[in-house]
Structures are given as C-alpha cells and as structure tokens.
C-alpha positions, 0 to 999 in steps of 0.5 A, spaced: 893 099 176 887 094 174 888 089 168 887 092 161 882 086 160 878 088 166 877 095 163 876 094 156 871 089 154 871 090 147 871 094 141 865 097 138 864 095 131 860 100 127 860 105 121 861 111 125 867 107 129 870 105 122 870 112 120 873 115 126 879 110 125 882 114 119 883 120 125 886 116 130 879 115 134 878 108 137 871 106 140 871 101 146 866 098 150 868 099 157 867 097 164 861 101 168 866 103 173 872 105 169 874 112 169 878 116 164 885 115 167 884 108 168 881 107 160 887 111 158 892 107 162 889 100 159 889 103 152 896 105 153 898 098 156 894 093 152 896 096 145 903 100 146 900 107 144 900 114 147 893 116 148 891 124 147 884 124 149 879 120 152 871 121 152 866 117 155 859 116 154 854 113 158 849 109 153 842 108 156 839 101 154 833 101 149 826 099 151 824 093 148 817 090 147 814 084 145 808 080 145 807 073 149 801 069 150 800 073 156 800 079 153 805 085 152 812 084 155 816 090 156 823 089 157 830 093 157 837 092 155 843 094 159 846 100 160 853 100 158 859 105 158 863 107 151 869 110 151 872 114 145 880 114 145 884 119 140 891 117 139 897 122 138 898 123 131 902 118 127 900 112 132 895 107 130 892 100 133 894 095 128 891 089 131 885 091 134 880 086 131 884 080 131 880 077 137 873 079 135 
C-alpha cells in the first residue's frame, strides 16, 4: 500500500465541503493516479476511521486569459482529482484542519 501522504494531497476548503462535514462527508484533493480503493485505504489509515463510500471527480482546469504587452495570453490551470469520502455513522475526522 502507498503512503497516505502520497495519495491525500490536502483537504478541499469550501462552503460546500464544510456543509458536507455535518453529514460525515469529507472532500480531499488526491493524487491523479489514485483509485477509490487506494483513497479509502489512505483515509482509514491516516485518520483511524471507517469509510462507507468514496466518490471521485476529475476536475478540469480553468482557462485563464490575461493581457500582456505582446497581446493576449491564454493559459490553463492544472486538471486535478477530488474525492468525496463518506464515513460510517457516528465517525468524524476531528483533526482535519490542524496542518492546513
């Protein structure tokens, strides 16, 4: 098994992810090569909890345009992978944002 630090990059901090925490749903930015089984094992090993389900979303990077002296420059932010982990009833991750 890979080290959980290689799979779980960081938690996603947003209003939607905070609302999901009330329902034992936690959102993480994960390695692009990680699959659902690896993500489940990494969360269970890192936080000592049991995961009920794992949903994975491939997020496409945004197209960014900006003006420079030579004209308009079009760039793109990176694509990334997001995982929504639902924990079993009664389980929570208490120390999720200590290192963030």
